N, C-alpha and C positions, 0 to 999 in steps of 0.2 A: 451443512456440511452433506445434510442428507440430498439438497437439490444439486448441488454441484457432484454427487456419486452418480445421480441420474443420469447428468449429460455424461461425464465418463465412461468409454467400456468397461464392458465387462472385465473382471479382473484386474485393472490398472488401479495403479497407488496415487494415493492424493498428499501434496505436499503444503501446510500451511505456512504461507509465507508471511512471517511476524517480524521482518525487522522496521526499523523507526517506530521501535514503542509498538509494535502492530498497528503499525499508519495510524499513530495517534490515540489510537483506542486504549492503549493500556496493557503490557502483556502479564502483569501482577493479575487482570482481570481476565484477559482473554485466552491464555495457552491452559489455565488449568482447566476451562472449556473444551479443548479439544486435544487433552492428551489421549482421551480414549475414542477419540475419532477419527483424527491425523495420522498419518503414517509417516511420515516425517514433517519435520518441521523447519526452513530457509531464511535466515538471517543475513545482513549484510557483514558484518566482522565478527574477531573476536571478542569483543565488548558484548556484543550481543548475543551469541554462542554463549557465555557463559549466565547471563542472564536466565535467559529463556530456560535454560537446565536447572536453575532451580524450581522451574515450575513442572515440568514433564525430563525426570531424568532416565527416563527409558527410550524415551523416542530417538533416533537418530538427528544428528543437525547439519544441515549442508551448507555451509556460508558461502553466499554466492560471490564474494569479491575476493579479490587478493589480498592473502593475508601480508602484512609486512616483516621485514626477514626478521627482526628481534620478537616476534609475533608465533612464527612457524614450530618453534620447538613446544610451546605451551599447547597450538591446536594440534600437536602433536598426541602429546603426552592425554591430555583431555579426550581423546577417541572422534574430535568434531573430525567430520571430512570436507578437507579444503577443495576448491577449483585449480587446476594449473593450467597455465595458459604456453608454456615455453617449459624448454628442457630444464633450463636453470631452476626451473621453480621447485621440478620433481625432483630434481639431484638434492638442492636444498631439504627436503623432507627426507630423501634418502638417507640423509649423514642425524637426521631426529629422531630416526625409528629404534626404536627397543626393541622385545620381544616377539613385537606384533608388527606388522608392516602397516605402514599408514596409506590406508585407504584414500585415493584420492578421487577426484570427476576431473575429465577432461572437458574444458569449456572452448566450445568450436565457434570461430564466427561463421555465420550464415549468413551474414546482411548488416547486422546490428553493428557492426564498426565500433566496436568498446574494450571487451575482453576475449581473449580467445583465440585459439590457433587459428590461420585461415583453413577454410574446412578442404580446400587441396593439399595441404599438408601433414592434415590432422592424424590419417591413419601411418605416416611414417613415424611424426611422433609417439605417436603409441606405442610403435614398433621400439622405438629407443628406450621410453619410460617402461617397456615391459621388462630390458636391460639390466634395470637398474634395482640393486638389491635394496629390502627394506619398503619398497611400493608399491602397490599394487591400486590397476586403475578399476576401480569398483562404480564405476558411472558416466556417461557421456553426456553433456546437453548444450544447448543452445541455448536461441533466445530472439523471440518476434517481435521487431522494431514497431510494426502497423498493423497489427491483428484484427485492429479494428476499423481499418480505415482501406487499408488495401487488400483486395483479396488478393491477386495474381502474383503478387511479393511472396504474401505469406504461403500459397499451395507451394510456388517453386519453393521457398527454403523447406517447408515440410518435405516434399518428393526428392531434393537432394540429402536433408541430413537421416531421411529414412534410407539412402540408397548408403551411403556412409556408414553407417551402425551395421547395414546387413554386412557390409565391405569388413568391416571392424570385427563383428562376430563369428565371419566365416574365416578368419583367422587367431580367433583367439584371442584377441586384443585385450578386450572388454568383457569383464564377468553382472555386473550389474545392470541397473535400469540407465532408458535413454531418457530424456524428456527436453521439451522444447518451448512447449505451448505453456503461456503463460492465463492469466483470468478470462483476456478477447480471444485468444485460442484455444480455450476450454468449453465457450460458448459458442464460437462461431464453426471452428473447426475440432467436434468432437473426436472425429476419426482420424486425426494429423498422428501424424510419429510422436514413438513412444509410449511408454510403459509407465510412468510417473508424470502425472499434473500437477502444476505449481500457482496455487491459486493463492491471489493476494487479494486484490479490491472485492471481487464479488464474496470471499471470505468473511467479508463486512457487511454484505445486504445491498452492495451497490454494483450495479453492472456497467462494464464499461459503453453499452449500446444501452440505447431507452427501451427500445422495443423486445430487453428481454427482463424490464427489470419487477417487472409483475410478476415474475418466481423466486423474487427476492424478497428480504424483510429485513433494510437496515435497521444493524444493533445498537446506533449510536444516533441518541437523543444531546442537543447541547443546550443549556439554560444558561441565562442569566435573570437578574431583577431589579424591575426599578428602585433607583436611586432619588430621584424629584419627581416631581410634576409641577409646572410651575405654566398659568398663561402668558402666552406673549403677543403681543397687542400688533397691528399690520405693519408690514414696513421694517419689521428687526432682521438683522443678520443673523444667522444660524451657524456658529462653529467657526471654522478657521477659513479664513479670508474671505466670510461674508460671500461663499457663492451661493447658499441660497437665504433668499429675502421673503420672510411670511408674506404672503398677498391677502391675508386677513386673519383675523385675531385669531390663535389658532391654538389648544392645549399641548402644551408639549413635555414627553417622558424624556427624561436620563436612565442611561441603561449602563451598566457597571460592564461593559466590554470594551475593548480597544483594537488596534491593530497591534498591540502588543501580547494581546492573548490570540493573535491568528483572523481574526476577525478584520478581513483586507482591506487597505486604506482605498486599494482601485473599486472598491463597492460604493466609492463618493460620486453621489452625480447618477447610478449605474440603474436605478430604479430598484433598488433592494429593500427587502423587507423582513420584519419581524411576525409574532405572533402574539399575541397578548388579550387574554379573554377568546382566544376561537377567531381572531381578525388578523387580517395583515394590516400592518403597521410602518408603514411607506418612512426608511431612513431619511434623515434631514442633513444637508451640508455636509460637510467632511466625515468622515469619521478620523476620530485623534486615537493618541493612544493610548489611553485608559477608557473614555467614553462614545457613547454614540448618542443621539437624539432622533427621536421618533417621534412621527405624530399619531397622538390617544384622540384628536375631537372628535368629541360625540359619542366615543365608547368611556362606556358608565363602569364604574369600580375602579378603574384605574387608579392603584396609590402606592406609595414607599413599601417597596417589598414584594409587589405583582409578579407571577412567576413569567418569565419572557422565554419563547423557545426561540432559537437560532439555527436549528436544526434539526427537522424530526416534524413529529405531528401535535397538535393541540386542536380541541373540538372536531369540527370536520375538515380543516385546512392543513394543510402541508407544507411544508419547505425542505427540499432534498439538495443534498449536497452538488447537484449535477445542475440545479438552476442557480445553485450561490458561485458554484466556478465560473458556469459562463457568464455569467453578470459580473465578474470580476476578471476575467479575461484571463483563466488559467482553467487547470484540471482537475479531478475529484479529489486526484493522491495527493495534490501539491495542498487541499483546503484541509483535508484531515491530517498529514501529517506537520502542517502550518501551527494547530492548535495549541498555543503556548503551556506550560508547566504553570501558570497560575490559576489554569484551569484546572480544577477539583474533580478528579476520576473516579467514578463510584457505579458500582455494580449496581443493576436495577433488581428489584425484587421478583 
């Protein structure tokens, strides 16, 4: 959080986005570490909001996705901050209010094309919502779709959003924070519009752009263990389909991890590696549901029970999520959130 605050303008607030079980890291361990340093928590749905409140009861929680009709009453009663994209959603929350108005954030679509009112219609919608009893506009937000890829698009969004917020505040239509920047926005456009910055991937020490990775420290290490070591003769097929055939006699270790755990099948045949004894060991053949096979030829001391690092550091070597994602043809967010429930989470000492 210290590195993120250093990038944000003075006086701005930080939202820790901990949706998807804190990006696969585990809310149970992550949120208690954030409750004294974050200003807000961001989640995707009511279920997640209820979960994170157990560990940070005093932090305001913004539900970033639309609530289902049957969830709105509980959202209101629990005091969570929902987003609304249209008048119908706001009117429904008006019917849910009690002695305290429901504080909603207006979602504005400035280019993401996912949720939110079109930016050209946002001020008019805000005026209509302002007339509803039992509802108050406590914030306004948007989202960058390509902050790590398209500078011109992102700058244009930021300028238009800033102008919209200025117009809305001039008419006293919104009273709370404006927010548009995600992790990439914070890093690349620290002076973009808004007073609230939503940190997701960077929160866990992973930069969406490699040139900023040195400023961050990944907080997750993913490990498994060796379950079997075998001497394999030349000419033997390895794993399903025999897509890899041993070119010579090899020593091959079986590891207790597979695509059911989030070690992607797309890593098959992509020069993926793991760390054993501080050395990179190549993944051989196809990744299976529960096991992978790696080359430990010439590596001394490998035996049943030996520690294996799938993501993280060991000795002088490192395997970062960005490398795994690139080899699997996906993105770090997908890798983190795809780590399955069989993988035991634990806080490091």
